[in-house]
Steps between C-alpha positions, in 0.01 A plus 500: 500500500692248282322285253679251281477419135652208303547729203774767521330715250192557714640498848508873544139531402380249760592694804258734671641853572318531824349262762146396398230470770468129452868455599435703815191292571697175453783628728242598767314156486845320511595693818166433664532127430808505723340660804120479466414210267156462656412856379591450143150440369353781715745750348457368149126595546589833632699575197237363266229716666713813466550545865887490452635645178860530379608720198801392303832630622634797314805727533551784730804713547657701785757768465770441762489730814134566434179344659287508187415205281400552134260238379473369155185362341474297183432719188131463403480255213259745325801728432652252259200545274429876487601721217796720575643821374728430207791674673489246789737209479271207494773254570612681811141525625459125444810431715341671797371229734428704814367844586538674839217542740532883433463448127191297554339734754549804283390327183821594315452391130774322319574802283619677811724222625786614279475865606673707785243426765567119494806294547599160359790357696507208256292388199255299714351745741389872522465728801403866566819694563332656813469162657884489557630690802858493373676505178339332202655149503577257223461134596370160386211316650603144434713293273433154360775245555504190282643181671576170332416197711493117466220267591604249757199262472555318173146356496374854416708508188322447160660192350481641149685807598771383740760757420284818543278338771765503762564874477250771585524874548368681808453882498512678831395857580759715685370826659759770430495864606805713547715658773228771548189291445382173659249288297249298707176297456168593634149337479161623613307303772136535570342318794162677474486509882308171475737269689456387853766604746637144511508471115669842475766386746561177296508704177781732621700210655485318161598822317807538732592133421448559135741797520756296684476217251522715190301470171556282200734222423878443556470667840792293631723678255383844610216562250178647632667626818310779691708709736220686686133587474315823571127548513338842432179649369476542125260737321465599138334842462417549135442868405251434229361142557321312225272198516794282379712296746854357485546139585789442734492117529437207283137439426303190402159647389196294491321462171247764592767744606714514179298782347610725790858491378545780249865434438704203614823317451545135540724208400380226278694196388501369143705260293790676332447322165706714254669701779827328580328180599625309806358163578226496770562870574276798469568872456283759680356813360368820663141570400352839521112505488246766450141364476519232233821626332835343588838664473769232497874574564732201451745464784635166404 
């Protein structure tokens, strides 16, 4: 989960808050290269053809002494653009990053998130109260930890910036929870029932190795460790479905597919110029798009 930045001022903004699908794909391919290197090209094609699909990995929680997982989905980006009742705290709504599967299935609108039928254990997520089997818990999903590190390889240091070049900051994500609630990761897997029996066996062997190896960098120090894995069916039963869909993985649309995205969020990199300029560095911005209009929020 950790990414690093040479600039202390931007480090906290350069770290993802959940595991993106490309990271899962990279971890899977890395594991396969260890046990079935001759199958790498075949499986790359299977991914490319949509016969194997990963979502990104999101948070799920489980109250202790219960058997029920509560799944969180990313808040639809369109909710950042809608007009809200003047009595709603817009800043509080903007802080919400994830909504529960129950909120999504029942189509609970943001105006109701702050009422009695819903529960916000922290500022980042919202659930239906009835989703909890026990008391209404208060807990954190994750915490960002900022670590100062030193570059070992001096040839990577910018000669014009020797003092600052040796130091960099790495921000890691720590999943939190509480004594009553365990926070976990989950991701969705779709094999489309199109794999041969042999390829299916290879897939699950590779998945097991990926779990054993962990995900991300700095695994030797304990980062990205996975304690156990469970596989179960996952269904989303929306009460009043619309013709819109929620994207659950990173997407790289072709030129002729871009018009199908009504709302989207992406990262672009531009030169900082007047914004606290750092030599040879770039700040990133979040861009919200609707048709040909762009809503840009500076995160740098």
